[in-house]
N, C-alpha and C positions, 0 to 999 in steps of 0.2 A: 305702477312702476316696480315696487319691489317685486310683486311676482313675476314681471319680466326678467330684471336681473336674475332672479332664479331659476328661472328656466334656462337663461342664457350658461350659468353657473352650473347648471345640470347637465348640460349639455358639451361643455367643455370637458368636465369629469367622465363624462359616458365616452367620447372620442378619445380620450387620453388612456382610458380604461381598454378600449378596444385595441390599440395600438400595443399597448402592454401585453394583453393578452395574446394577441396572434405573437411576438417576441417569445412569450413562456411557452407557447403552443410550441415552437420550432424547437424549443430545449426540451421538451418531452419527447421529441424523436432521437436524442443523442443515443441511447440505446441501442437503436436499430440501423443506425447508419454509419456504416466505415467513413472515417475522417478524411480518407485518401481524397474524396470528393471535393470538399471546401474545408478552407480555415474556419468556417462558420461555426460547424458542430463542434470543435475544438473550443472553441470561446464559451458557447451557449453549456458546454456540460462542466466549464469550472465556474460557469455563474450560476448554476440551477437553482442553488442553495438561496443565493438571492434572490433569484426571480421568483423563488416559492414565498418566499418571505413578503414580497411585495404583492403578490396576490393574494396573501391573507389580510393585509392591510386594505387591498381593493376589495375584498368581501366583506370586513369591518365597513370601510366606506359607504357600499352600495346597501347595506342594511339601514345606514342612516341618510342618504340621501338620495339612492337610487333602488328606492326598494321594489319595483318591478322587474330590474334586474339582477337580482341578489342571485336567484337560481341559478341563472346564465352563468354568471362568475364562481358559483361554487362548482357547477359541472364541468366547467372548462379546468379550473385547479385540478379536479379529481382525475384529467385525463393524463395528468402527470402521476400517476400512482406507481408505474413501473420504478420512475427514479426516487419517488417519495419514498417508496419501501424498502430502497437501498442506500440512500443517504442517509436516514434516520433510522434508531432503533428506539424502541417505546418501551423497555422494560425497565420503568423508572424506578421500582424496588428493590430490583436484584441488588444483594449485595455480595462482594467477592471475599470467599473464606481462603484465608493464606494456609490451612492445613489443606493438603491436597485431596480433592473430591474424584469418586470414581476411578477407571483402571489407570489412566495415565496423565501426567501432564507435560504440555507442550511450550517452550520458550522460542518465541522466532524476534530476531531483532538485526536492524539495520545498525550494526557496530561502528560503524562509520572511522574505520581502522584504530579502532579503540583510542581516539583522540590524539592521545601522547603517549609514547611506550619507551620513553627515555629513564633510563633507570635514575638519575641524577633528579628527575622529578617525581619519584615514587614516594610521596607522603600521602598522610590522610586525606587532603582535600583533591588530590589527583584525580580527574576523572578517570580516567583505566581503573585506577585503583577502588574507585567508587562501582564502578561498573560490575567488577567482579565481584566485590562483595555483594552486590546485588543479585547476579547470579548466582552465587553461591544460596543465598537467603530464599531463592525460588524454589528450589529442590525439585528443578524441572526432572523429567527421563528423558528427555529429547532437546536437545539447543540446535536452531537453525538459525547461523550467524550470516548476513548477507554483508556484503561492502567489507569482509572479512580481511587481514591484511598482517603477515606475520614479519617483523622485521628482524632480521637475522644478522647480527654485528657486535662488535664490542660497544658496551654502553647503552643496550638497548634490551629489553625485557619481551622474553621469548612467551607469548601469552597464549599461543595454541599449545604449549608444554605444558602450561601452567593449569589449562582448565583441563586438561585429559588427566596429567598426574594429579594436580592438589585439588583440584575438586571432584575428581575421581569418575570423569566421563571417560574412561577406558578405551572405548569404541569409536573411531573416529571417520572422517570421511571427508577429504580435502582438496578437490580436485583443482588444480592451478588455473587460472584463467591466464597468467602471464606470471613473469617474474622479473625485474627489473634492476639497477643501480641508480640510485640519485647520487651517492659518492662511492665510496665503498662497500657502503652498505648493500645488501642483499633483501630484497622484499618479494614477500610472495603474496599474491591476491588473488581472492576467490571467493567462493560461498561454502561455508564450514559447518558440518553437521557432527555434533557429537550426541553421543549414546551410553547409554547406563546400561542398555541390554545389546549382548551379541547381536553384530552386522552377520545379516546370512547373504546380503545381494549389495552392488551397488551399480551406479550408472551415471552417465552426463551424457548430455544432448546439446551441443552447440544451439545456441539462437542466430538466426539470421539477423542480418544488420548490426552485426555486435562485433567490432575489431579493436583490440584483441578479443578472442571469444569471451563471452557470457555463457554459463551453462546453464541449463536445467539440471540439476543433479535429484539424486534419491537414493536411499536407504531401504533396504527392508529388515524389519526386526520381528522378532515373536515377542508378544505380549500376551499374557495369561492363555498361551498354546496358539494364539491367534496370529497370522502374518500381516503386518499392515506396514504400507509403504509411506514414507517422508520426501516428499519434494519441497526444493526450495531454489529460487533464483533470484535475478535483481535485473531488472528491464533497464535498459539501456538508459544511462544518466542524461537529465535536462543539462547538456550543457551550455547554459545560457552565459557562462563566464568561463574564460579559458586559463588555463596555467601550463605553461611552455613545458614544464617539467614533468607533467604526470602524461603516462603512456596511453591513457585512452584520451587525452585531448591531443596528443602527437597524432595520432593514427585518426583520429577525426580530421585534425587540421588536413593531413596528408589527402583523406578522401575527398573531402568538402570545405576546403578552405573558405570558401565564397559563403556558406552558411555560417561560420565564425563571426567572417571579419566584415561582410557585407549585408548582411540579412537583417531585419528588423526582429525585436524580441517576438512579436505575433509570429512571424514567417518560421521562427525556430521553435516556436511552441508547435505550432502546425506540423513542422516536420517531425519532432518526436514523437507526437500524437499518433502521426501515422506509421513511424518504425513499433512503436508499443503495440498498435494493433495487429501489424502484421507478426510479430511475435507472438500476441496474445491465441493469434489461429493456430501457429505453430504447436503452442503449449497444450492448446485445447486437445486438437488430436492425439497428443500423448495422452493426456489426461482420460479422454474418452476410451482409449482401448485399455485402460489400467482394470482389472477384473479384482484385484483385492481392493479391501479398504483401504483407502490414504487419506492424507493431508497436505494439501497445496498450500505453505507459506511461503510470503514472498513480498519484497519492495517492486512494487509494480509502476511507479512513478506515475499512478493516473488513480481520479477519482473515482468516486462510486458511481456517476452519472457519464462515466466515458464509456466508449463500445469497449475498449480494451476490458475494463471491468466487468462489464455485463456480458459478455462473450465469456470470458474465464468460469462467472458464478452460475452461467446454465446448467442448471440439472445438477447444483452443487449448493452445499450449505456455507453460512457466514459465521462465523463463531461470535463475533460483534453483534450481528443482527438478531441473532438468537438469545443474547444472554446483557448486551449492553442497552444503551441511553445516550439520544442527541446524536451529536456528528460523530465522535469516536475518533480526532484528530489524533494522527500518528507522525505528523512532520512537524516538528518545533520551531515555526518560523512561519512568517507572512500573514497565513489565512487560518482561522479554527474551522476551515472546512475539508481541510486538506487531511482525509484519510486516506492514503497511499501505501500502506502495509497492511495484508490481509491474511485472513487464515480462513480459508477454504476447505471443504470436505466432504467427503462420498457420504450417501447417506446410510450405509450401515454403520455408521457412528454416529454419536449423541455428544453435542458439546454441554457438558455441565454447567462451565462457568466460566467467564472472560475478563479479563482486565487490560487496560491500558493505561500502566502508571505513569503520571507525569513527571518524568525526570528530565532534567537539564542537562544531560550529560552528552549522548551522542545529540547529532541533528535530526532524530528520529525518535520514538518513542517504543517500547517494546510490548510486544503482545504475547500474554500469557492465557493459556486455556487450557480446562480439563476436560478429559473426554472419556467415555465408556463405549463399549461394545453394546451394539442394540441387538 
């Protein structure tokens, strides 16, 4: 009787394991399949870290209960190697040295408009005040700030001029995606690049499906007599919640109000995942045509198991994967799996060290990386 119950229990576990493994195997396909075909892969990409954790538990259970199937479940788990190797970093004992290593240091950060730039709130505990102090402390040579806005009006702090003049980043490139007025205040928005090295060239390329335009922006500088290019961008924000006053939301409403007003969260996620994939394809064509050493730092609004990230990373290195450990979360909300800000670089360079400090200031964490020329 006990043996019969045991066999039934094993069969139940086996069948549940088979169904779960099938779902996991589908999630292993997310790097290869453009999400334009179906929403399923958008959800599976977000869920991959959790599905992988479930497979580890299934392997453990198979060693205890389903011993003759344990190798099968191990093999199935390893079929997700491409996602495993980009979702997780394995350098447990790497420590970040605050003193700059290598040839130069990059700081990349979605600054979230520096949170609050009113002079009346310029106190020690003000997030913007703390962010600027942190930027100074990093002593980076190049700063790429996504989601950057500069408010120009009475009673507001000019962050752009402060970084340029007070922090010593004399050379700048700030192509405006748009300007707008909420009140009498003029606000400039875009992705800003600050450099301690003279800029010898700049450029911007408008991304598809982005109104008003987000740009892929770049600067060229010479470091130790070697030319290097720094790209930065911000892929279309996931406008899951709307604000009737922000120009991005206004344009989205004008273009596709049904998406915002009538679609489910699932369909919104799928919509933006498709847009990100198309933007990634456009960006990758530009990166592939770049002959000089380059670094691409960006808020891609996509996790590493997505087609968007995998397409961008193809043929490039990732500073976090080369030096980090764990999941490398960069978004300060929702889930510990959201590494949506990346620092990718061409193989003429080597990432000496990387850090993602957990700072509850912007809604994103910064990326700091030291590089040297090979």
